[in-house]
C-alpha positions in Angstrom: -27.4 10.6 -75.4 -27.5 12.2 -71.9 -25.8 10.6 -68.9 -26.8 6.9 -68.9 -27.7 5.3 -65.6 -29.4 1.9 -65.5 -30.1 -0.4 -62.6 -31.2 -3.9 -61.6 -33.3 -4.1 -58.5 -33.8 -7.8 -57.5 -35.5 -9.0 -54.3 -33.4 -11.3 -52.1 -36.2 -13.8 -51.5 -34.6 -17.0 -53.1 -31.8 -18.3 -55.3 -30.7 -16.0 -58.0 -32.9 -16.5 -61.1 -31.2 -16.7 -64.6 -33.8 -14.0 -65.5 -32.1 -11.7 -63.1 -28.7 -12.3 -64.7 -30.3 -11.9 -68.1 -31.7 -8.5 -67.3 -28.4 -7.5 -65.5 -26.5 -8.5 -68.6 -28.5 -6.1 -70.8 -28.2 -3.3 -68.3 -24.4 -3.9 -68.3 -24.2 -4.0 -72.1 -26.3 -0.8 -72.4 -24.2 1.1 -69.8 -20.9 0.0 -71.3 -22.0 0.9 -74.8 -22.8 4.5 -73.8 -20.2 5.0 -71.1 -22.8 5.0 -68.4 -23.2 3.6 -64.9 -24.8 0.3 -63.8 -26.4 0.2 -60.3 -27.3 -2.7 -58.1 -30.2 -1.9 -55.8 -31.6 -4.5 -53.3 -35.4 -4.5 -53.0 -35.7 -6.1 -49.6 -38.9 -4.6 -48.3 -40.7 -8.0 -48.2 -39.7 -8.7 -44.6 -41.3 -12.2 -44.5 -39.2 -13.5 -47.4 -36.1 -11.4 -47.8 -32.9 -12.8 -46.4 -29.4 -11.4 -46.2 -28.0 -14.8 -47.3 -29.9 -14.6 -50.5 -28.5 -11.1 -51.1 -25.0 -12.5 -50.6 -25.8 -15.3 -53.0 -27.2 -12.9 -55.5 -24.0 -10.8 -55.6 -21.8 -13.9 -55.7 -23.8 -15.4 -58.5 -23.7 -12.3 -60.7 -20.0 -11.9 -60.1 -19.4 -15.5 -60.9 -21.2 -15.2 -64.2 -19.1 -12.1 -65.1 -21.4 -9.2 -64.3 -20.2 -6.4 -62.0 -21.8 -3.0 -61.0 -20.6 0.5 -60.5 -22.7 1.4 -57.5 -24.4 -0.9 -54.9 -24.7 -1.9 -51.3 -21.2 -3.5 -51.3 -19.3 -0.8 -53.3 -21.2 2.3 -52.3 -22.0 5.3 -54.5 -23.3 8.9 -54.4 -27.0 7.9 -54.3 -27.2 5.4 -51.5 -28.3 3.7 -49.4 -28.8 0.9 -52.0 -31.0 -1.3 -49.8 -34.7 -0.4 -49.7 -34.9 -1.4 -46.1 -32.5 1.4 -45.3 -34.6 4.0 -47.1 -38.0 3.6 -45.3 -38.3 7.2 -44.1 -37.8 8.4 -47.7 -40.8 6.3 -48.9 -43.0 7.4 -46.0 -42.2 11.0 -46.6 -43.1 10.6 -50.3 -46.3 8.7 -49.5 -47.3 11.7 -47.2 -46.5 14.1 -50.0 -49.0 12.2 -52.3 -51.7 12.2 -49.6 -51.3 15.9 -48.9 -51.4 16.8 -52.6 -54.6 14.8 -53.2 -52.9 12.1 -55.3 -53.2 9.3 -52.7 -55.5 8.5 -49.7 -55.7 6.6 -46.5 -57.6 3.3 -46.7 -58.9 1.7 -43.5 -60.6 -1.4 -45.0 -59.7 -4.5 -43.0 -58.5 -7.7 -44.6 -61.8 -9.4 -43.8 -63.7 -6.6 -45.6 -61.4 -6.9 -48.6 -61.8 -10.7 -48.7 -65.6 -10.3 -48.6 -65.5 -7.7 -51.4 -63.4 -10.0 -53.6 -65.6 -13.0 -52.9 -68.7 -10.9 -53.9 -66.9 -9.7 -57.1 -66.1 -13.3 -58.0 -69.5 -14.5 -57.2 -71.2 -11.9 -59.4 -68.5 -12.1 -62.1 -67.5 -8.4 -61.6 -64.0 -7.1 -62.4 -61.7 -7.7 -59.5 -60.1 -4.8 -57.7 -60.5 -2.4 -54.8 -63.9 -0.7 -54.9 -62.5 2.7 -53.7 -64.7 2.8 -50.6 -62.2 5.0 -48.7 -61.2 7.2 -51.7 -63.7 10.0 -50.9 -63.7 9.9 -47.1 -64.0 13.4 -45.6 -60.8 14.9 -44.0 -62.6 15.0 -40.7 -63.4 11.3 -40.8 -59.9 10.5 -41.9 -58.4 12.5 -39.0 -60.8 10.9 -36.5 -59.9 7.4 -37.6 -56.2 8.1 -37.5 -56.5 9.6 -34.0 -58.3 6.4 -32.9 -55.3 4.4 -34.1 -57.0 2.4 -36.9 -54.7 0.4 -39.1 -54.5 1.8 -42.6 -52.7 1.6 -45.9 -52.1 4.4 -48.4 -53.5 3.9 -51.9 -52.6 5.8 -55.1 -55.5 7.6 -56.8 -55.5 6.2 -60.3 -57.5 8.1 -63.0 -60.9 6.6 -63.6 -61.0 7.3 -67.3 -58.8 8.1 -70.2 -55.8 6.3 -71.8 -52.3 6.0 -70.6 -49.7 6.1 -73.3 -46.4 4.3 -72.7 -43.5 5.0 -75.0 -41.2 1.9 -75.1 -37.9 2.1 -76.9 -38.4 -1.4 -78.3 -42.1 -1.6 -78.8 -43.1 2.0 -79.6 -46.4 3.3 -78.2 -48.4 1.1 -75.9 -51.9 2.2 -74.6 -53.8 1.2 -71.5 -57.3 2.1 -70.5 -57.3 3.7 -67.0 -60.7 2.3 -66.4 -59.1 -1.1 -66.0 -56.6 0.2 -63.3 -56.9 -0.4 -59.6 -56.1 2.0 -56.8 -52.8 0.4 -55.9 -51.5 0.2 -52.3 -48.3 2.2 -52.2 -47.6 2.1 -48.4 -48.5 -1.0 -46.4 -49.9 -1.0 -42.9 -46.5 -1.9 -41.5 -45.0 1.3 -42.9 -43.2 -0.5 -45.7 -43.7 0.6 -49.3 -44.9 -1.6 -52.0 -42.8 -2.2 -55.1 -44.6 0.6 -57.1 -43.9 3.5 -54.8 -40.3 2.4 -53.9 -39.2 1.7 -57.5 -40.4 5.1 -58.7 -38.9 7.1 -55.8 -35.6 5.2 -56.0 -35.3 5.5 -59.8 -35.9 9.2 -59.6 -33.5 9.9 -56.7 -30.8 7.7 -58.2 -31.2 9.5 -61.5 -32.0 6.4 -63.5 -32.2 7.4 -67.1 -33.4 4.1 -68.6 -35.4 1.4 -66.9 -34.6 -2.0 -68.5 -36.8 -4.8 -67.2 -38.9 -7.8 -68.3 -42.0 -7.4 -70.4 -44.1 -8.7 -67.5 -43.8 -5.2 -65.9 -45.4 -3.4 -68.9 -48.8 -3.6 -67.2 -47.4 -1.9 -64.1 -46.0 1.0 -66.0 -49.3 3.1 -66.0 -49.1 3.1 -62.2 -45.5 4.3 -62.3 -46.2 7.0 -64.9 -49.1 8.3 -62.7 -46.7 8.4 -59.8 -44.1 10.3 -61.8 -46.8 12.8 -62.9 -48.1 13.1 -59.3 -44.7 14.1 -58.0 -44.1 16.4 -61.0 -41.1 14.3 -62.1 -39.8 13.5 -65.6 -40.0 9.7 -66.1 -37.1 7.6 -67.4 -37.1 5.9 -70.8 -38.6 2.3 -70.7 -37.1 -0.7 -72.3 -39.0 -4.0 -71.7 -37.1 -7.1 -72.6 -38.7 -10.2 -74.0 -39.3 -13.1 -71.6 -37.2 -16.3 -71.2 -39.6 -19.1 -72.1 -40.0 -22.8 -71.4 -40.2 -25.2 -74.3 -44.1 -24.9 -74.3 -43.9 -21.1 -74.7 -44.7 -20.3 -71.1 -42.6 -18.0 -68.9 -39.5 -19.8 -67.7 -40.1 -21.3 -64.3 -38.4 -23.7 -61.9 -41.2 -26.2 -62.4 -40.0 -26.9 -65.9 -36.4 -25.7 -66.2 -33.5 -25.1 -63.8 -33.8 -21.4 -63.1 -31.2 -20.6 -60.5 -27.7 -19.5 -61.4 -26.4 -21.8 -58.6 -27.8 -24.8 -60.5 -25.7 -24.1 -63.6 -22.7 -23.5 -61.5 -23.2 -26.7 -59.5 -23.9 -28.7 -62.6 -20.6 -27.8 -64.1 -21.4 -25.1 -66.7 -18.9 -22.4 -67.5 -19.8 -18.8 -66.5 -18.7 -17.4 -69.9 -20.8 -19.9 -71.8 -23.9 -19.2 -69.7 -23.4 -15.4 -70.1 -23.0 -15.8 -73.9 -26.2 -18.0 -74.0 -28.2 -15.4 -72.1 -27.2 -12.7 -74.5 -28.4 -14.9 -77.4 -31.8 -15.1 -75.7 -32.6 -11.6 -77.0 -29.7 -10.6 -79.3 -28.7 -12.1 -82.6 -25.4 -13.9 -83.3 -22.6 -11.8 -84.6 -21.9 -12.6 -88.3 -23.7 -15.9 -87.7 -21.2 -16.8 -85.0 -23.0 -17.8 -81.7 -19.9 -18.0 -79.6 -19.4 -14.3 -78.7 -17.5 -12.6 -75.8 -19.0 -9.9 -73.6 -16.6 -7.4 -75.1 -17.8 -8.3 -78.6 -21.4 -7.9 -77.6 -20.7 -4.5 -76.1 -18.9 -3.3 -79.3 -21.8 -4.5 -81.5 -24.6 -3.6 -79.1 -27.7 -1.9 -80.7 -30.9 -1.9 -78.7 -32.9 -2.1 -82.0 -31.5 -5.5 -82.7 -33.2 -7.1 -79.7 -35.7 -9.8 -80.7 -39.1 -9.2 -79.1 -40.5 -12.6 -79.7 -39.3 -14.2 -76.5 -36.8 -17.0 -76.6 -37.0 -20.7 -75.7 -34.4 -21.6 -73.1 -32.9 -24.7 -74.7 -30.7 -26.7 -72.3 -29.4 -28.8 -75.2 -28.3 -25.6 -77.0 -26.6 -24.3 -73.8 -24.8 -27.6 -73.3 -23.6 -27.5 -76.9 -22.3 -24.0 -76.5 -20.7 -24.8 -73.2 -18.8 -27.7 -74.9 -17.4 -25.3 -77.4 -16.0 -23.1 -74.6 -14.4 -26.1 -73.0 -12.9 -27.5 -76.2 -11.9 -24.2 -77.9 -10.9 -21.9 -75.0 -9.4 -24.1 -72.3 -6.2 -26.1 -72.1 -6.4 -29.4 -70.1 -4.5 -27.6 -67.3 -7.2 -24.8 -67.3 -10.0 -27.4 -67.2 -8.3 -29.1 -64.2 -8.1 -25.8 -62.4 -11.8 -25.1 -63.0 -12.7 -28.6 -61.9 -10.8 -28.0 -58.6 -12.7 -24.8 -58.0 -16.0 -26.6 -58.9 -16.2 -29.9 -57.0 -12.9 -31.7 -57.3 -11.5 -30.3 -54.1 -10.7 -31.4 -50.5 -13.8 -29.9 -48.9 -16.2 -31.5 -51.3 -14.4 -34.9 -51.3 -14.2 -35.0 -47.5 -18.0 -34.5 -47.3 -18.6 -37.3 -49.7 -16.0 -39.6 -48.2 -17.7 -39.1 -44.8 -20.9 -40.5 -46.3 -19.3 -43.4 -48.2 -16.4 -44.7 -46.0 -18.6 -47.2 -44.2 -19.6 -48.6 -47.6 -16.1 -48.9 -49.0 -13.9 -52.0 -49.0 -11.2 -50.5 -51.3 -10.3 -47.1 -52.5 -11.5 -48.2 -55.9 -15.0 -48.4 -54.6 -15.2 -44.6 -54.1 -15.6 -43.2 -57.6 -18.4 -45.5 -58.7 -20.3 -44.9 -55.5 -19.7 -41.1 -55.6 -20.3 -40.6 -59.4 -23.8 -39.3 -58.9 -22.6 -36.3 -56.8 -20.7 -35.0 -59.9 -23.1 -36.0 -62.6 -25.3 -33.4 -64.3 -28.2 -36.0 -64.6 -28.7 -39.5 -63.2 -31.5 -40.8 -65.4 -33.6 -42.9 -62.9 -35.7 -45.8 -64.3 -39.4 -45.8 -63.9 -39.3 -49.3 -62.4 -36.9 -48.3 -59.7 -38.8 -45.2 -58.8 -42.0 -47.2 -57.9 -42.3 -48.7 -54.5 -44.3 -51.9 -54.4 -48.0 -51.4 -55.0 -47.6 -47.7 -56.0 -48.5 -46.3 -59.4 -46.5 -43.8 -61.4 -49.2 -41.1 -61.1 -49.2 -41.1 -57.3 -45.4 -41.3 -57.0 -45.1 -38.3 -59.4 -47.4 -36.3 -57.2 -45.5 -37.3 -54.1 -42.2 -36.2 -55.7 -43.8 -32.8 -56.5 -44.8 -32.3 -52.9 -41.3 -33.2 -51.9 -40.0 -30.4 -54.1 -42.3 -27.9 -52.4 -41.4 -29.2 -49.0 -37.6 -29.0 -49.6 -38.0 -25.6 -51.3 -39.4 -24.3 -48.0 -36.8 -25.8 -45.8 -35.3 -23.0 -43.6 -32.7 -25.1 -41.9 -30.7 -26.9 -44.6 -29.4 -29.6 -42.2 -30.2 -33.3 -41.7 -32.8 -32.5 -39.0 -34.5 -29.9 -41.1 -34.6 -32.1 -44.2 -35.7 -35.2 -42.3 -38.7 -33.2 -40.8 -39.8 -32.1 -44.3 -39.5 -35.7 -45.7 -41.6 -37.0 -42.8 -44.1 -34.2 -43.4 -44.5 -35.4 -47.0 -45.0 -39.0 -45.8 -47.7 -37.8 -43.3 -49.4 -35.7 -46.0 -49.8 -38.8 -48.2 -50.3 -41.2 -45.2 -47.5 -43.4 -46.6 -44.8 -45.3 -44.7 -41.6 -43.1 -44.7 -39.8 -45.8 -46.7 -42.2 -45.4 -49.6 -41.1 -41.7 -49.7 -37.4 -42.2 -49.2 -36.9 -44.9 -51.8 -38.2 -42.9 -54.7 -36.3 -39.9 -53.4 -33.1 -41.9 -53.3 -33.6 -43.3 -56.8 -34.4 -39.8 -58.3 -31.4 -38.2 -56.6 -28.8 -41.0 -57.1 -30.1 -43.1 -60.0 -30.0 -46.2 -57.7 -32.1 -47.8 -55.1 -29.1 -48.0 -52.8 -27.1 -44.9 -51.8 -25.5 -43.1 -48.9 -27.7 -41.6 -46.1 -30.4 -39.7 -47.8 -30.7 -36.5 -45.8 -26.9 -35.9 -45.8 -26.9 -36.6 -49.5 -29.5 -33.9 -50.1 -27.4 -31.5 -48.1 -24.3 -32.1 -50.3 -26.3 -32.0 -53.6 -28.0 -28.7 -52.7 -31.5 -27.6 -53.3 -30.9 -26.6 -57.0 -29.6 -30.0 -58.1 -32.2 -31.8 -55.9 -35.1 -29.9 -57.4 -34.1 -30.7 -61.0 -33.4 -34.3 -60.2 -36.8 -34.7 -58.7 -38.4 -32.9 -61.7 -36.5 -35.4 -63.9 -37.8 -38.2 -61.7 -41.4 -36.9 -62.3 -40.7 -36.9 -66.1 -39.4 -40.4 -66.0 -42.7 -41.5 -64.5 -44.7 -39.8 -67.3 -44.9 -36.3 -66.0 -47.6 -34.3 -64.1 -50.2 -32.4 -66.0 -50.9 -28.7 -65.3 -54.4 -29.6 -64.1 -53.2 -32.2 -61.6 -50.4 -30.0 -60.5 -52.7 -27.1 -59.8 -55.2 -29.3 -57.9 -52.3 -30.8 -55.9 -50.9 -27.4 -55.0 -54.3 -26.3 -53.8 -54.4 -29.2 -51.4 -50.8 -28.8 -50.4 -51.4 -25.2 -49.4 -54.2 -26.2 -47.0 -51.8 -28.1 -44.7 
């Protein structure tokens, strides 16, 4: 096999998803098996959502779970820069190359015009997508509109007919009808590239030999192959991994499962057990043994063994495997050391003591009152979750809006959290106490606890989200239909 170079290219727009670590793991396994290089590239062109603190958390989370990289923004390399925001001129130059060669075009359609077009398509039950109005503008009209300073995007000219054939190393030949493709925007009006242009340009210039990514990207591959062909470049080989799934077979999401690496770290899982479990999501046990080290996976690794069916992310199975690591691989002294690194340390204890000392009469009061900070789950009762004269259904919906509100909290401090909680109360037109009591019960397992907003800070968004989800489940859950309707109303405010 020629020189192997693989990459992972996450967007720093939120906590690090276990799916990112899952993909990174298989990149690392593939690179190590063939003596190749594994590259970390940061796709931070979404200026509204990308944050440097998420990039830092991403690298910290991957290193914690046991995955490192050979090239990246922190370690450098021969093909940098490794942040897309530092490569903008490269993308603009390549977009211009496509326009000049006739493979892309300027589109001057306004957002209002596009919204009207889409509404008409929905109204008349037509296929959704850009109607290519600007695709055949004359060069003179394009020049005139550019000189007048009109806003524009650049769109890729997709073939109108024919079939795209994708050769996937796991799935064989996959065919897509070009007639179903849209003329994708490749350069936005702010001069930033879209994912499709940037990923192709970067993969080519960074000499990526194999693109390993989730199967949800299969439908984007025709656009990428058209880009490779338009530039006259040889495409890499494609390997689309099976998805991580919820229990109901849907794509794993934070509405059903804890999805951030930080949750598992904060909940007390071991990095080696979580990494082992992620490998088992797509790779079979070795000789029927499910407890397998990264080195053993590398030695055995064969891409043909990957299971394409998708795997249910089973928390009970992960917890069982984690227990084996604690019992079989750790001495009591080692467990004590890990606990100190986890939460049993002066910094964490001081924060909790600061919340509880006014409620303590003896030192013996501390551990019972603080136990919920260290627990993986608190199992709130339905009765305690319900304020007087409120029903389970409406409290479930309130807790869901609290999740959305806290997820969007930019300032993770008492003032920022309080403003979000009051916003939830205003949304429902409830007294604030009818919001704070169910929140307290869901987060602590008790009606009485330390100050709520400071408690939320110490628990962190990942633990808070899952405890609120568990609170919703304790109340009977929230159906997809109700959740979708509620989300629509929430987005209006």
